[in-house]
N, C-alpha and C positions, 0 to 999 in steps of 0.2 A: 463563470467558473465551472470547469468539469471536474467532478470528484470521483476518483478511480478507487473504488472500494474493494481492494484485493480481488482474487480471482481473475476471471478472463473479461476482456472487452473487446468490442469491435471498433475498427477505424475505417475511415473511408478509402478507397483504393489508393495506394501509394505505389509509385513506380520502382522499379528494381533498384535504383541507387539509394532512395530513401529506405526501402526495405532492408537493405545492407546494413545502412547506418543504424536502424532500430535494432538489429541482430547484434551488432558491435556494441551497443549501448546497454545489451543486457536483457533485452526483450526475446521472448519465444513466441512461436506462432503454432496454433493448432490448426492443421489443414482440414481436419474433420469437420469443425464447426466455424472455421474462418476467424478465430479469435486470436487475440495477442494476450500475453501475459508477462509480468516481470519475473524474469528467471533469477537475476542476480541484482544486487543492490549496490555494487561496487560504482557504477556508472549512473547512478539514478538521476543526477543532476543534468547530464546529457539526455538521458532518456526524457526527462521533464521537457527540455528545451526543444527536443525533436517533436514529442507529442503536442506541445503548445503550437508549433509551427504548423503541424498537420491539422489540429483541430481549430486553430484560430482563436484561441481563447486560453486563460490560465488554467493550468492543471494542478491538482492537488491530489497526492495520495493519502488515502484515509487508513487510519490505524484500525487494528481489529482487537477489541478487549479479550485478553487471555481468559478471563473468568467466564463472561456472558456472551462473548462472540459478537457484539454489537459493533458497528463501524461508526467511527467518530474522527473529526480532523483535529489536528494539533491547535489549531486557533483557538479552541475552547478549552485547552488544558492549562491548569495552573502552574504547570512545571515547564511550560514552553521555553522560556528563557534558560533554564539550567539544563535542558534536555540535551543529551549528547547525539541523539539521532532524530532530530525533528524532520517531519515530513517524509521518513523513510516508511514504506508499507510493511511494518513489523507488528508484532503483538506488543500491546501495552495494556494498561488497566484504565477502564474509563473512569469518570467522576463518579458515577452511581456505585460502581463496585469499590472504589477506593474509600467511600464513606461507610461502608459495610463494617460492623464491629468484628465480624468473623472472618476477615479478608485473608488473613493468614492460612487459616484452616481451609477455605476455598481454594486458595493458591496451592496448597499441598494435594487436596484431592485432585484437582485438575491435572496437576502434574503426574500423580500416580496413575491416572487413567491413560496418559499419554505413553507410559512406559511399557 
């Protein structure tokens, strides 16, 4: 299984047609360092299928914790069954941060820093 943890990632050479498919699926490409990144999440399922075909293995997008910025997969989340955005590379809150007693204060502080 290939876990893509936010940011940029490299792929083996893909032909012109596959490159166009990747762009239509919402991926972007950085020509300076030859890396791909998820630019849009509207077609994430299509992007996953394409990446799995290219890499010849299962692809999972990791979440980034909004509080501590660690990466984790949805498979370890207690709320996976109830989540509206499973396996989308978005910000979420990891198990360690969810169990903190001052979570709300940490959330507010992080939000203030972003503004």
